[in-house]
N, C-alpha and C positions, 0 to 999 in steps of 0.2 A: 819356468817349466824345465823338466829334466832334460828335454832335447837340447835346450840352450847350453846347459852346463856340460853335457856330454860332447857337444860339438866343440866347445871351447877347449876342453881338456884334450880331446882327440887331436885337434890341430896343433896344440902345444906338443903332444907326443910326436907328431909327424916331424916337427922341427927340432926334436930332441931337447925340449926346454922344460919338460915336466920335472917336478920335484918328487921324491919318494911318496910324500903325502898325497900329491895329485894323482900319481899312478895308482895308489891304493883306492882313492876315491873313484877313479875312472873304472877300475875293475869291478867295484861294487855296483856302480850305476849300470854298467853293461850287463852284469849278471841279472839285475832286476828288470832290465829292459832289452832283452835280446832282439826285439824287433828292429832295433837301430843298427844291428851288425851289418846287414847287406849294404845299407846306404853308406855306412862308414867305410866299408871295404871299397866301394866305388869311389868314394872321396879320396881314399888312400891311393887308389890306382891313378886317379887324375893328378894327385900330388906328385907321384913318381914320374909322371909324364909331362909335368908342367914346364914351361919355358918362360923365363922372365925376359922377354924381348923388348918390353916397353915399360921401363920403370917409372917414367914420368906419368904415363896414363894410369898406372897402378896407384901411385900416390894421390893423383887427382881424384880417382875413383874412391879412394879410401875416405877422403874428407866428405865426399857426397854421401857415401854409405853411412858413416858415423852419424851424420846429421839426420838422415832418414830413419835410422834405427832408433835414435833417441826420441824423435818426434812422432813416429808412427805408433798406432794402437797395436794391441797384441794380435789382432786379426788382420794386420796390414800385409803387404806383399813380401816383407822381409822377416826373417826369423831373428828377433832381437837377441843378441848374445848378452849373457849376464854381465853385470857391471864390473868386469875385470879389466876393461880397457883403462889403463892408467891415464888420468886426465893430465897429470903433471909431467909425463915423460915427453921429452922433445923428440926422441927417436923411438919409433915403434918397431917391435921385432918383426922379422920376415913372416912369421906365421900369421900375425894379425893383419899385416898388409895383404898377404895372400887371401886370407879369409874374406876381407872386405872386397877385394877384387872379384873373388868367386861369387859373392853375393850380387855384385853389380851385373855380372854376366849371367845371372840366373841359376848358379849352381846351388845356392842355398835358398830354399823357399818353404813356406808352410806346407805341410803334407808330405815332405820327403826331400831327399837330396838326389841330384842327378849328375852323372858323370858324362861329360860330352867329349866326343872324339871327332876330329875333323875328317870329313870324307869329301874331298874337293873343297867347296866353299860352304857345305851344309853340315851343321853339327847333328849328330845322332845321339839320342838319349838311351841309356841302358839302365833298367831298373830291376834289381834283384829282389827276391823275397825270402823270408825266413820260414822254414818248415818246422813245425812244433808237433812232436809226438808225445802224448801224455797217456800213461796207463793208469787206470783206476785200480782199486784193490781187487785182487783176484784175477788180474789181467796181465799177460806178458806178451811181448811182441819182438819181432826181428826186423831190423832196418838195414838197408843197403845204401851207403852213401854214394855221392857222385863219383868218388875216386875208386870205388870198388870195395872199400872197407865195409866190414859187417859189424853190426852192433846188436847184442841181445839186451833188451830193456826189461828190467824186472817190474814187478807190480808196484803200484803207487810211486811211479817214477816219471820224470819228464826230461826229454832231450830236445834241444833247439839247435838247428844247423841251417846254413844258407843253402839255397837251391843250387848254387855253384860256388866252389871255393875260388879264392883269388890266387894270384900267381906266387905269393910268398908263403902262405901258411894255410893249414886246414884247421879251422877253429869251430868248436861246438860248446854248448853249455849243458851241464847235467845237474839234475836234482834227483837224488835217489840212488839206485844201483844199476850198473850195466857192465856187461863184459864186452870188450873191444877186441876185434881182430883187424888190425890196421895194415893196409897195403904200404909197402916200403916206398919211400920217396925222400931221399936225403936232401933234396933241394927244397922240399916243402914239408916242414915239421907239422905234426898233428898236435893240437893243443886242446885240452879239455878244461874249461873254466868251471870251477866249483864255487860255492858261496864262501868257502874259507880256504881256498888253495887252488893251485893249478897243476895239471899233469901234462908233461911234454914228452912226445915220443917221435921216432922217425919211422918205425915199422916194427910192430910187435903185437903180442896179445896179452891182455891183462884185465883184471877186475877192479872196479871202483865201487865203493859203497859210501854214499854221502847224503843221507836222508836229513831233511831239515829239522826233524823232531829228535835227532840224535846229536849228542855233543862230540862226535868224533868222525873222522874220515879214515877209511881203510882202503888200501890198494895193495894188490899182490900181482906178481908177474908170472906168466906162464912161459912166454918166449920173449927174447929180446931184452931191452933195457928201458927203464922208465925213470924220468926225472920228476920228483914231486917238489913243488915250491909252496910252502905254507904261507898263508896270508898273515901278515904281522900287523900290529897296531900302526896307525899313521906315523910316518917318520921312521919306523923301524926297518931293519934290514931283514931280508928273507934268505934263509939258508936252503940251498937245494940239496935234496937227498936222492941218491941214485939207487935203484933197485934192480936186481938181476933175478933170473928164474928161481922160483920157490922161496922168494923172500917177500915178506909182508910188512907193510908200514901201518901203524896206528897213530893218528895225530888227534889229540884233544885240543880243539881250538879255544876251549874255555880256560884250561890251565896252561896251554902252550907246550905241553909235554908231547914229545915225539919219540916213538919206539919202533925199532925194526927187529924182526925175528924170523926164524925159519918157519916154513909152512908147506903144506901140500896144496899147490895151486889148483889141483883137481877138486879138492874139497871146497875151496873158495868160490869156484865157478859151478859147483854142483847144482845150483838152482836152475841153470839153463837146461838141465837134463831131467828136471822134475824131482830132484833129490833135495831133502832137507836134512842137514847134519847139525846136531846140537851137542856141543862138547862142554860139559860142566857149566851150562848156561842157567841163569835164573829163570824161573817160570814166568816172571814178568817180561823178560826179554823174548822168551819163546812165544809168549802170548802175542807180542807185537808182530813177530814173524807170521804167526798163524792168521792174525787179523789181516795183514797185507795179502797173504796168499789165498785166503778163502773168502775174504770180503765180509766176514762176520765180526761185529763189534765185540770185543772182549771186555767183560765186566767182572771185576773181583769183588765178591761180597764180603771178603775179609782180607786183611793185609798179610797175614802169616804166610800163605802159600806163595806170595810174590817172591820171597827170598829162597825158596827151595831150589837147589841146584840139581839139574837133570842132564842125562846124556842119552842120546838116541840117534838112529839113522833111519830115514824113511825114503822110499822111492815110489812116487805116484800113489801114495796112500791117501785115503779120505781123512777128513778132519775127525770123524768118529773113531777111525782106527788109530790115529795118532794119539788122541786123548785117552783112549782105552789103555794103550801101552804105557803112557806117561803116568797115569793114575795108579798103575800097578808097581811102579818103581818108587813112588813116594805117595804117602797117604794124603789125598785131598779128594774133594768131590767136584763134579762138573755137570753141566746140563747144556745141551745144544738146542736152541730154538730156531725159528725161521730166520731171525735177524741177529741173534746174539749167541755168544759162548759165555756162560756163567761159570765162575770158578769160586769155590769156597773151601774152607777147611772141613766143615761138617755138612752133612746132607740137609739138615734143617735150615741152614743159612741160604739155601738155594731158593727158598720160597719167594715168590714175586713180592717185591717191596713197592708200596705205593708212595 
């Protein structure tokens, strides 16, 4: 189960034992399963507050737990950690010893993880939850985070974040596009996890575009400073790129090519004001934007118009108005139905095809 692998890798991270390949694997798993984040943060909090006051009991508990883990069925009382416990090692690392001890005391259980703090002689359990906001096509929203930071989430985008941030960092997961206005807190950096990279800031405003159906990530800065860390193949090193206001980064995770350039940050975040700006974009890319913003499926009846390059700027215009203007700057035909936007080179190609 993915929970098992995430738990093992995360505890290795806590003890600073992970390899670059394991770090990359953990980031990928956490992006795919953001529901694990609050539990892991509580686990981290307990780790930071742990006290190894009884090493003998910990070691004895370890042997008991390993035996129960190996013998118990998958629906037993313990979460069986994947087979990374080295059978032939005489000395187990502190992270494995601590993990086993945690399991004995009930910290690791099916259905979730619990962080316990002593209040007199009675432990109290704290359980956090993940909040997930997902916008469909044609839908935009504004989100205020627990720390006062504000996020504008674009159409066809998803943001996952904990109900409460931990003491060390503010971490969220993004798929799609969003504009962030982050409250400054030097002691608690803000981290945005993407499928193919990570963005870290202390307090700034910036735009990120990272749709799953596109082969690139874009980020541009309005105020402050942003650090972008591309995801590299397992075992590879990640180079951090720093961006300042009116600088834009484009990272192709298929080719590994990374480019920075000057930009107008107001144009990159224009979508939050209902503006759409196309600068020498192909009609195919424009169609993708229109589909996300208006919720109508775009169908090309011929391939030729896909490569037309068009320029235009629109502010709260309807789909009909946008298409009318674009069709006057380049010769192509279109038809808007209740559910679709049809595009063709010639009018007779728009006839419904069975």
